[in-house]
N, CA, C and O atoms as a Tinker XYZ file with bonds, in Angstrom:
   400  protein
     1  N     29.600000    0.036000  -12.613000    73     2
     2  CA    27.944000    0.079000  -12.282000    64     1     3
     3  C     27.780000   -1.273000  -12.090000    63     2     4     5
     4  O     26.626000   -1.639000  -11.863000    81     3
     5  N     28.643000   -2.105000  -12.123000    73     3     6
     6  CA    28.201000   -3.133000  -11.381000    64     5     7
     7  C     27.405000   -2.792000   -9.252000    63     6     8     9
     8  O     26.476000   -2.875000   -8.449000    81     7
     9  N     28.512000   -2.487000   -9.492000    73     7    10
    10  CA    28.504000   -2.170000   -8.375000    64     9    11
    11  C     26.457000   -1.292000   -7.827000    63    10    12    13
    12  O     25.762000   -1.501000   -6.833000    81    11
    13  N     26.227000   -0.411000   -9.012000    73    11    14
    14  CA    25.018000   -0.109000   -8.728000    64    13    15
    15  C     24.070000   -0.850000   -8.904000    63    14    16    17
    16  O     23.040000   -0.499000   -8.328000    81    15
    17  N     23.992000   -2.386000   -9.897000    73    15    18
    18  CA    23.415000   -2.963000   -9.911000    64    17    19
    19  C     23.188000   -3.872000   -9.083000    63    18    20    21
    20  O     22.089000   -4.426000   -9.085000    81    19
    21  N     24.394000   -4.306000   -7.996000    73    19    22
    22  CA    24.036000   -5.188000   -6.668000    64    21    23
    23  C     24.095000   -4.818000   -5.304000    63    22    24    25
    24  O     24.185000   -5.604000   -4.361000    81    23
    25  N     24.015000   -2.976000   -5.214000    73    23    26
    26  CA    23.008000   -2.300000   -4.541000    64    25    27
    27  C     21.668000   -2.642000   -5.426000    63    26    28    29
    28  O     21.037000   -3.662000   -5.149000    81    27
    29  N     21.234000   -1.777000   -6.502000    73    27    30
    30  CA    19.983000   -2.116000   -6.456000    64    29    31
    31  C     19.468000   -3.261000   -5.775000    63    30    32    33
    32  O     19.058000   -3.380000   -4.621000    81    31
    33  N     19.625000   -4.551000   -7.250000    73    31    34
    34  CA    18.879000   -5.710000   -6.566000    64    33    35
    35  C     19.056000   -5.859000   -5.050000    63    34    36    37
    36  O     17.915000   -6.200000   -4.739000    81    35
    37  N     19.834000   -5.818000   -3.783000    73    35    38
    38  CA    19.943000   -5.461000   -2.613000    64    37    39
    39  C     18.437000   -4.956000   -2.098000    63    38    40    41
    40  O     17.450000   -5.472000   -1.574000    81    39
    41  N     18.701000   -4.119000   -2.392000    73    39    42
    42  CA    18.252000   -3.382000   -1.614000    64    41    43
    43  C     16.168000   -3.121000   -2.358000    63    42    44    45
    44  O     15.212000   -2.769000   -1.667000    81    43
    45  N     16.148000   -3.494000   -4.037000    73    43    46
    46  CA    14.418000   -4.524000   -4.439000    64    45    47
    47  C     14.436000   -5.961000   -3.713000    63    46    48    49
    48  O     13.314000   -6.375000   -3.419000    81    47
    49  N     15.385000   -6.687000   -3.418000    73    47    50
    50  CA    14.810000   -7.537000   -2.511000    64    49    51
    51  C     14.765000   -7.321000   -1.058000    63    50    52    53
    52  O     14.008000   -8.211000   -0.671000    81    51
    53  N     15.075000   -6.768000   -0.222000    73    51    54
    54  CA    14.745000   -5.718000    0.807000    64    53    55
    55  C     13.342000   -5.332000    1.076000    63    54    56    57
    56  O     12.382000   -5.889000    1.608000    81    55
    57  N     13.521000   -4.383000    0.619000    73    55    58
    58  CA    11.763000   -3.387000    0.235000    64    57    59
    59  C     11.065000   -4.821000    0.073000    63    58    60    61
    60  O     10.545000   -5.383000    1.037000    81    59
    61  N     11.090000   -5.361000   -1.186000    73    59    62
    62  CA     9.967000   -7.277000   -1.249000    64    61    63
    63  C      9.881000   -7.269000    0.051000    63    62    64    65
    64  O      8.842000   -6.990000    0.651000    81    63
    65  N     11.337000   -7.679000    0.782000    73    63    66
    66  CA    10.743000   -9.117000    2.031000    64    65    67
    67  C     10.803000   -8.133000    3.290000    63    66    68    69
    68  O     10.532000   -8.568000    4.409000    81    67
    69  N     11.114000   -6.979000    3.114000    73    67    70
    70  CA    10.189000   -5.966000    3.940000    64    69    71
    71  C      7.948000   -5.805000    4.373000    63    70    72    73
    72  O      7.064000   -5.978000    5.213000    81    71
    73  N      8.243000   -5.403000    3.120000    73    71    74
    74  CA     6.754000   -5.624000    2.100000    64    73    75
    75  C      6.300000   -6.694000    2.984000    63    74    76    77
    76  O      6.131000   -6.566000    4.196000    81    75
    77  N      6.059000   -8.056000    2.111000    73    75    78
    78  CA     5.569000   -9.312000    2.677000    64    77    79
    79  C      5.466000   -9.950000    4.043000    63    78    80    81
    80  O      4.838000  -10.995000    4.210000    81    79
    81  N      6.170000   -9.231000    5.144000    73    79    82
    82  CA     6.282000   -8.651000    6.627000    64    81    83
    83  C      5.193000   -8.752000    7.070000    63    82    84    85
    84  O      4.745000   -9.539000    7.904000    81    83
    85  N      4.434000   -7.428000    6.162000    73    83    86
    86  CA     3.150000   -6.930000    6.493000    64    85    87
    87  C      1.378000   -7.725000    6.685000    63    86    88    89
    88  O      0.417000   -7.380000    7.373000    81    87
    89  N      1.580000   -8.882000    5.725000    73    87    90
    90  CA     0.841000  -10.257000    6.400000    64    89    91
    91  C      1.101000  -11.244000    6.704000    63    90    92    93
    92  O      2.275000  -11.605000    6.796000    81    91
    93  N     -0.028000  -12.094000    6.989000    73    91    94
    94  CA     0.015000  -12.581000    8.129000    64    93    95
    95  C     -0.264000  -14.148000    7.424000    63    94    96    97
    96  O      0.137000  -15.078000    8.125000    81    95
    97  N     -0.968000  -14.556000    5.995000    73    95    98
    98  CA    -1.482000  -15.842000    5.837000    64    97    99
    99  C      0.500000  -16.108000    4.252000    63    98   100   101
   100  O      1.216000  -15.345000    3.603000    81    99
   101  N      0.463000  -16.620000    4.328000    73    99   102
   102  CA     2.073000  -17.248000    3.407000    64   101   103
   103  C      1.627000  -16.817000    1.778000    63   102   104   105
   104  O      2.155000  -15.990000    1.035000    81   103
   105  N      0.355000  -17.785000    1.523000    73   103   106
   106  CA     0.144000  -17.022000    0.232000    64   105   107
   107  C      0.097000  -15.893000   -0.294000    63   106   108   109
   108  O      0.668000  -15.613000   -1.348000    81   107
   109  N     -0.837000  -14.831000    0.621000    73   107   110
   110  CA     0.160000  -13.778000    0.093000    64   109   111
   111  C      0.492000  -12.668000    0.567000    63   110   112   113
   112  O      0.253000  -11.464000    0.475000    81   111
   113  N      1.663000  -14.056000    1.577000    73   111   114
   114  CA     2.744000  -13.328000    1.653000    64   113   115
   115  C      3.639000  -13.666000    0.201000    63   114   116   117
   116  O      4.150000  -12.961000   -0.670000    81   115
   117  N      3.552000  -14.817000    0.396000    73   115   118
   118  CA     4.877000  -15.287000   -1.490000    64   117   119
   119  C      3.766000  -14.457000   -2.504000    63   118   120   121
   120  O      4.309000  -14.435000   -3.608000    81   119
   121  N      2.109000  -13.595000   -2.610000    73   119   122
   122  CA     2.713000  -13.294000   -3.522000    64   121   123
   123  C      2.950000  -12.173000   -4.049000    63   122   124   125
   124  O      2.929000  -11.921000   -5.254000    81   123
   125  N      3.225000  -11.327000   -3.025000    73   123   126
   126  CA     2.697000   -9.425000   -2.776000    64   125   127
   127  C      3.803000   -9.841000   -2.662000    63   126   128   129
   128  O      4.262000   -9.309000   -3.673000    81   127
   129  N      5.320000  -10.820000   -1.891000    73   127   130
   130  CA     6.771000  -10.427000   -2.508000    64   129   131
   131  C      7.773000  -10.533000   -3.258000    63   130   132   133
   132  O      8.912000  -10.067000   -3.267000    81   131
   133  N      6.532000  -11.965000   -4.581000    73   131   134
   134  CA     6.537000  -11.014000   -6.211000    64   133   135
   135  C      6.941000  -10.375000   -6.921000    63   134   136   137
   136  O      7.859000   -9.971000   -7.635000    81   135
   137  N      5.173000  -10.332000   -6.251000    73   135   138
   138  CA     4.889000   -9.038000   -7.348000    64   137   139
   139  C      5.865000   -7.597000   -6.689000    63   138   140   141
   140  O      5.643000   -6.807000   -7.607000    81   139
   141  N      6.905000   -6.701000   -5.548000    73   139   142
   142  CA     7.079000   -6.561000   -4.978000    64   141   143
   143  C      8.384000   -6.440000   -6.209000    63   142   144   145
   144  O      8.537000   -5.718000   -7.194000    81   143
   145  N      9.014000   -7.291000   -5.721000    73   143   146
   146  CA    10.904000   -7.907000   -6.014000    64   145   147
   147  C     10.426000   -7.732000   -7.994000    63   146   148   149
   148  O     11.459000   -7.476000   -8.612000    81   147
   149  N      8.941000   -7.839000   -9.129000    73   147   150
   150  CA     9.325000   -7.928000  -10.161000    64   149   151
   151  C      9.721000   -6.636000  -10.208000    63   150   152   153
   152  O     10.824000   -6.116000  -10.376000    81   151
   153  N      8.447000   -6.134000  -10.002000    73   151   154
   154  CA     8.327000   -4.558000   -9.816000    64   153   155
   155  C      9.519000   -3.532000   -9.637000    63   154   156   157
   156  O      9.490000   -2.374000  -10.053000    81   155
   157  N     10.045000   -3.826000   -9.299000    73   155   158
   158  CA    11.358000   -3.450000   -8.555000    64   157   159
   159  C     12.562000   -3.384000   -9.453000    63   158   160   161
   160  O     13.221000   -2.377000   -9.713000    81   159
   161  N     12.779000   -4.823000   -9.964000    73   159   162
   162  CA    14.208000   -5.836000   -9.937000    64   161   163
   163  C     14.263000   -6.083000  -11.190000    63   162   164   165
   164  O     15.445000   -6.082000  -11.532000    81   163
   165  N     13.156000   -6.423000  -12.570000    73   163   166
   166  CA    12.786000   -6.431000  -13.150000    64   165   167
   167  C     13.502000   -5.484000  -13.853000    63   166   168   169
   168  O     13.487000   -4.423000  -13.228000    81   167
   169  N     14.412000   -5.375000  -15.367000    73   167   170
   170  CA    14.761000   -4.651000  -16.477000    64   169   171
   171  C     14.689000   -5.079000  -17.471000    63   170   172   173
   172  O     14.308000   -6.208000  -17.782000    81   171
   173  N     15.156000   -3.974000  -18.328000    73   171   174
   174  CA    14.657000   -4.090000  -20.268000    64   173   175
   175  C     15.059000   -3.104000  -20.783000    63   174   176   177
   176  O     15.065000   -2.024000  -20.192000    81   175
   177  N     15.553000   -3.291000  -22.202000    73   175   178
   178  CA    16.159000   -2.199000  -22.756000    64   177   179
   179  C     15.244000   -0.967000  -22.393000    63   178   180   181
   180  O     14.063000   -0.904000  -22.050000    81   179
   181  N     16.822000    0.587000  -22.717000    73   179   182
   182  CA    15.656000    1.461000  -22.290000    64   181   183
   183  C     14.885000    1.902000  -23.794000    63   182   184   185
   184  O     13.690000    2.197000  -23.763000    81   183
   185  N     15.326000    1.917000  -24.551000    73   183   186
   186  CA    14.088000    2.137000  -25.605000    64   185   187
   187  C     14.786000    0.481000  -27.296000    63   186   188   189
   188  O     15.916000    0.008000  -27.415000    81   187
   189  N     13.813000    0.241000  -27.961000    73   187   190
   190  CA    14.216000   -0.907000  -28.949000    64   189   191
   191  C     15.588000   -0.419000  -30.061000    63   190   192   193
   192  O     15.806000    0.372000  -30.979000    81   191
   193  N     16.309000   -1.523000  -29.235000    73   191   194
   194  CA    17.681000   -0.728000  -30.279000    64   193   195
   195  C     19.051000   -0.905000  -29.648000    63   194   196   197
   196  O     20.183000   -1.248000  -29.988000    81   195
   197  N     18.291000   -0.440000  -28.389000    73   195   198
   198  CA    19.957000   -0.180000  -27.404000    64   197   199
   199  C     19.899000   -0.670000  -26.883000    63   198   200   201
   200  O     18.826000   -1.090000  -26.449000    81   199
   201  N     21.329000   -1.106000  -26.399000    73   199   202
   202  CA    21.954000   -2.275000  -25.552000    64   201   203
   203  C     21.738000   -1.555000  -24.059000    63   202   204   205
   204  O     22.057000   -2.125000  -23.016000    81   203
   205  N     21.166000   -0.258000  -24.107000    73   203   206
   206  CA    21.251000   -0.074000  -22.473000    64   205   207
   207  C     20.171000   -0.001000  -21.625000    63   206   208   209
   208  O     19.092000    0.589000  -21.688000    81   207
   209  N     21.024000   -1.193000  -20.296000    73   207   210
   210  CA    19.649000   -1.853000  -19.345000    64   209   211
   211  C     19.204000   -0.518000  -18.147000    63   210   212   213
   212  O     19.770000    0.375000  -17.517000    81   211
   213  N     17.545000   -1.193000  -18.379000    73   211   214
   214  CA    17.490000    0.646000  -16.776000    64   213   215
   215  C     15.862000   -0.307000  -16.448000    63   214   216   217
   216  O     14.982000   -0.473000  -17.293000    81   215
   217  N     15.837000   -0.685000  -15.375000    73   215   218
   218  CA    14.820000   -1.358000  -14.809000    64   217   219
   219  C     13.633000   -0.318000  -15.302000    63   218   220   221
   220  O     13.447000    0.896000  -15.225000    81   219
   221  N     12.701000   -1.835000  -16.032000    73   219   222
   222  CA    11.426000   -2.039000  -15.994000    64   221   223
   223  C     10.906000   -1.007000  -15.692000    63   222   224   225
   224  O     10.918000    0.032000  -16.352000    81   223
   225  N     10.311000   -1.229000  -14.486000    73   223   226
   226  CA     9.299000   -0.025000  -13.743000    64   225   227
   227  C      9.333000    1.861000  -14.481000    63   226   228   229
   228  O      8.511000    2.694000  -14.862000    81   227
   229  N     10.819000    1.742000  -14.337000    73   227   230
   230  CA    10.580000    3.383000  -14.999000    64   229   231
   231  C     10.459000    3.089000  -16.220000    63   230   232   233
   232  O      9.514000    3.846000  -16.443000    81   231
   233  N     10.752000    2.344000  -17.710000    73   231   234
   234  CA    10.185000    2.397000  -18.163000    64   233   235
   235  C      8.895000    2.246000  -18.480000    63   234   236   237
   236  O      8.407000    2.481000  -19.586000    81   235
   237  N      8.183000    1.755000  -17.279000    73   235   238
   238  CA     6.938000    1.785000  -18.343000    64   237   239
   239  C      6.357000    3.400000  -17.130000    63   238   240   241
   240  O      6.329000    4.291000  -17.979000    81   239
   241  N      6.158000    3.731000  -16.473000    73   239   242
   242  CA     5.959000    4.767000  -15.583000    64   241   243
   243  C      6.891000    6.233000  -17.491000    63   242   244   245
   244  O      6.110000    7.001000  -18.054000    81   243
   245  N      8.136000    6.181000  -17.862000    73   243   246
   246  CA     7.828000    6.685000  -18.820000    64   245   247
   247  C      6.720000    6.673000  -19.310000    63   246   248   249
   248  O      5.838000    7.424000  -18.894000    81   247
   249  N      6.525000    5.782000  -20.337000    73   247   250
   250  CA     5.691000    5.873000  -21.342000    64   249   251
   251  C      4.480000    5.475000  -21.562000    63   250   252   253
   252  O      4.025000    5.314000  -22.695000    81   251
   253  N      3.701000    5.235000  -20.253000    73   251   254
   254  CA     2.422000    5.607000  -19.797000    64   253   255
   255  C      2.431000    6.469000  -20.054000    63   254   256   257
   256  O      2.097000    6.474000  -21.239000    81   255
   257  N      2.731000    8.036000  -19.520000    73   255   258
   258  CA     3.401000    9.196000  -19.491000    64   257   259
   259  C      3.586000   10.159000  -20.519000    63   258   260   261
   260  O      2.804000   10.984000  -20.990000    81   259
   261  N      4.708000    9.909000  -20.763000    73   259   262
   262  CA     5.491000   11.625000  -21.036000    64   261   263
   263  C      5.800000   11.261000  -22.483000    63   262   264   265
   264  O      5.574000   12.122000  -23.334000    81   263
   265  N      6.406000    9.812000  -22.943000    73   263   266
   266  CA     7.425000    9.617000  -23.765000    64   265   267
   267  C      6.107000    9.418000  -25.228000    63   266   268   269
   268  O      4.940000    9.807000  -25.182000    81   267
   269  N      6.493000    9.018000  -25.887000    73   267   270
   270  CA     6.044000    8.882000  -26.856000    64   269   271
   271  C      5.900000    7.077000  -27.148000    63   270   272   273
   272  O      6.751000    6.275000  -26.764000    81   271
   273  N      4.895000    6.778000  -27.747000    73   271   274
   274  CA     5.081000    5.065000  -27.355000    64   273   275
   275  C      5.338000    4.143000  -28.613000    63   274   276   277
   276  O      5.109000    4.122000  -29.823000    81   275
   277  N      5.906000    3.443000  -27.691000    73   275   278
   278  CA     7.160000    2.230000  -28.298000    64   277   279
   279  C      6.566000    1.072000  -28.143000    63   278   280   281
   280  O      7.029000    0.135000  -28.793000    81   279
   281  N      5.502000    0.844000  -27.334000    73   279   282
   282  CA     4.705000    0.102000  -27.232000    64   281   283
   283  C      4.615000   -0.803000  -25.225000    63   282   284   285
   284  O      5.372000   -1.632000  -24.720000    81   283
   285  N      3.690000   -0.295000  -24.802000    73   283   286
   286  CA     3.633000   -1.079000  -23.179000    64   285   287
   287  C      3.937000   -2.680000  -23.326000    63   286   288   289
   288  O      4.576000   -3.301000  -22.476000    81   287
   289  N      3.279000   -3.399000  -24.775000    73   287   290
   290  CA     3.427000   -4.962000  -24.288000    64   289   291
   291  C      4.450000   -5.184000  -24.166000    63   290   292   293
   292  O      4.602000   -6.280000  -23.625000    81   291
   293  N      6.035000   -4.305000  -24.580000    73   291   294
   294  CA     7.069000   -4.799000  -24.226000    64   293   295
   295  C      7.501000   -5.398000  -23.344000    63   294   296   297
   296  O      8.310000   -6.307000  -23.157000    81   295
   297  N      6.655000   -4.581000  -22.627000    73   295   298
   298  CA     8.049000   -4.396000  -20.893000    64   297   299
   299  C      6.454000   -5.317000  -21.015000    63   298   300   301
   300  O      6.294000   -6.480000  -21.387000    81   299
   301  N      5.496000   -4.390000  -20.591000    73   299   302
   302  CA     4.614000   -5.962000  -19.530000    64   301   303
   303  C      5.491000   -7.551000  -19.822000    63   302   304   305
   304  O      6.219000   -7.887000  -18.888000    81   303
   305  N      5.465000   -8.086000  -20.509000    73   303   306
   306  CA     6.160000   -9.430000  -21.519000    64   305   307
   307  C      7.202000   -9.997000  -19.782000    63   306   308   309
   308  O      7.158000  -10.878000  -18.924000    81   307
   309  N      7.716000   -9.221000  -20.010000    73   307   310
   310  CA     8.978000   -9.466000  -19.380000    64   309   311
   311  C      8.361000   -9.310000  -17.805000    63   310   312   313
   312  O      8.941000   -9.900000  -16.893000    81   311
   313  N      7.448000   -8.687000  -17.596000    73   311   314
   314  CA     7.365000   -8.080000  -16.095000    64   313   315
   315  C      6.531000   -9.342000  -15.807000    63   314   316   317
   316  O      6.424000   -9.662000  -14.623000    81   315
   317  N      5.939000  -10.083000  -16.724000    73   315   318
   318  CA     4.213000  -10.649000  -16.159000    64   317   319
   319  C      4.921000  -12.134000  -16.258000    63   318   320   321
   320  O      4.391000  -13.081000  -15.676000    81   319
   321  N      6.157000  -12.310000  -17.028000    73   319   322
   322  CA     6.495000  -13.645000  -16.975000    64   321   323
   323  C      7.980000  -13.664000  -15.982000    63   322   324   325
   324  O      8.432000  -14.684000  -15.462000    81   323
   325  N      8.610000  -12.231000  -15.870000    73   323   326
   326  CA     8.466000  -12.524000  -14.199000    64   325   327
   327  C      8.195000  -13.607000  -12.941000    63   326   328   329
   328  O      8.712000  -14.548000  -12.339000    81   327
   329  N      6.845000  -12.655000  -13.008000    73   327   330
   330  CA     6.520000  -12.573000  -12.335000    64   329   331
   331  C      5.344000  -13.828000  -11.194000    63   330   332   333
   332  O      4.888000  -13.970000  -10.059000    81   331
   333  N      5.395000  -14.590000  -12.874000    73   331   334
   334  CA     4.927000  -16.325000  -12.854000    64   333   335
   335  C      6.068000  -17.306000  -12.366000    63   334   336   337
   336  O      5.983000  -18.351000  -11.721000    81   335
   337  N      7.144000  -16.647000  -12.873000    73   335   338
   338  CA     8.834000  -16.954000  -12.290000    64   337   339
   339  C      9.108000  -16.947000  -11.071000    63   338   340   341
   340  O      9.640000  -17.940000  -10.574000    81   339
   341  N      8.863000  -16.030000  -10.445000    73   339   342
   342  CA     9.048000  -15.917000   -9.060000    64   341   343
   343  C      9.168000  -16.104000   -8.101000    63   342   344   345
   344  O     10.013000  -16.172000   -7.208000    81   343
   345  N      6.774000  -16.344000   -8.601000    73   343   346
   346  CA     5.881000  -16.624000   -7.644000    64   345   347
   347  C      5.842000  -17.927000   -7.243000    63   346   348   349
   348  O      5.554000  -18.394000   -6.142000    81   347
   349  N      6.309000  -18.701000   -8.715000    73   347   350
   350  CA     6.592000  -20.529000   -8.622000    64   349   351
   351  C      7.815000  -20.568000   -7.232000    63   350   352   353
   352  O      7.755000  -20.961000   -6.067000    81   351
   353  N      8.653000  -20.077000   -7.899000    73   351   354
   354  CA    10.454000  -20.361000   -6.594000    64   353   355
   355  C     10.197000  -20.066000   -6.052000    63   354   356   357
   356  O     10.587000  -20.691000   -5.065000    81   355
   357  N      9.087000  -18.614000   -5.570000    73   355   358
   358  CA     9.174000  -18.674000   -3.691000    64   357   359
   359  C      8.309000  -19.166000   -3.092000    63   358   360   361
   360  O      8.167000  -19.269000   -1.873000    81   359
   361  N      7.531000  -19.578000   -4.103000    73   359   362
   362  CA     6.322000  -20.674000   -2.768000    64   361   363
   363  C      7.146000  -21.362000   -2.829000    63   362   364   365
   364  O      7.292000  -21.625000   -1.635000    81   363
   365  N      8.071000  -22.067000   -3.480000    73   363   366
   366  CA     8.625000  -23.663000   -3.710000    64   365   367
   367  C      9.757000  -23.671000   -2.136000    63   366   368   369
   368  O     10.127000  -24.658000   -1.499000    81   367
   369  N     10.074000  -22.183000   -1.880000    73   367   370
   370  CA    11.955000  -21.986000   -0.996000    64   369   371
   371  C     10.978000  -20.974000    0.115000    63   370   372   373
   372  O     11.609000  -20.289000    0.920000    81   371
   373  N      9.615000  -20.916000    0.127000    73   371   374
   374  CA     9.329000  -20.271000    1.530000    64   373   375
   375  C      8.834000  -21.563000    2.349000    63   374   376   377
   376  O      8.146000  -22.562000    2.137000    81   375
   377  N      9.812000  -20.799000    3.755000    73   375   378
   378  CA     9.095000  -21.334000    4.060000    64   377   379
   379  C      8.358000  -21.151000    5.182000    63   378   380   381
   380  O      8.087000  -20.086000    5.736000    81   379
   381  N      7.822000  -23.077000    5.708000    73   379   382
   382  CA     6.763000  -22.627000    6.806000    64   381   383
   383  C      6.887000  -23.321000    8.100000    63   382   384   385
   384  O      7.566000  -24.217000    8.602000    81   383
   385  N      5.498000  -22.146000    8.566000    73   383   386
   386  CA     6.322000  -22.222000    9.849000    64   385   387
   387  C      5.654000  -23.496000   10.346000    63   386   388   389
   388  O      4.430000  -23.554000   10.226000    81   387
   389  N      6.497000  -24.833000   11.052000    73   387   390
   390  CA     5.667000  -25.806000   11.593000    64   389   391
   391  C      5.998000  -25.600000   13.651000    63   390   392   393
   392  O      6.702000  -25.119000   14.539000    81   391
   393  N      5.167000  -26.177000   13.400000    73   391   394
   394  CA     4.794000  -25.680000   15.158000    64   393   395
   395  C      4.542000  -27.859000   15.325000    63   394   396   397
   396  O      3.464000  -28.363000   15.007000    81   395
   397  N      6.198000  -29.074000   16.045000    73   395   398
   398  CA     5.945000  -29.444000   16.552000    64   397   399
   399  C      6.687000  -29.366000   18.187000    63   398   400
   400  O      6.224000  -30.040000   19.108000    81   399
């Protein structure tokens, strides 16, 4: 199970990085990278009261379409907080190209 999560997070990071390479502006790159990384890699509990963790995007898609409503806010809160956190961190860590 650990190997699955390592592969999953590595692929999420790689996909987010390559998608952010499609734009040229630094701030837009950081914003796209953070949103993609959070959408792909945030995890949450499968159902309220269970200990099984699954990707938040799949829970969001299933609850908004076919499953009973357990509250979309329980999934949106961690995604929004993670987006803000990752955006701030990646803004500081993203190296700005300097031409000297």
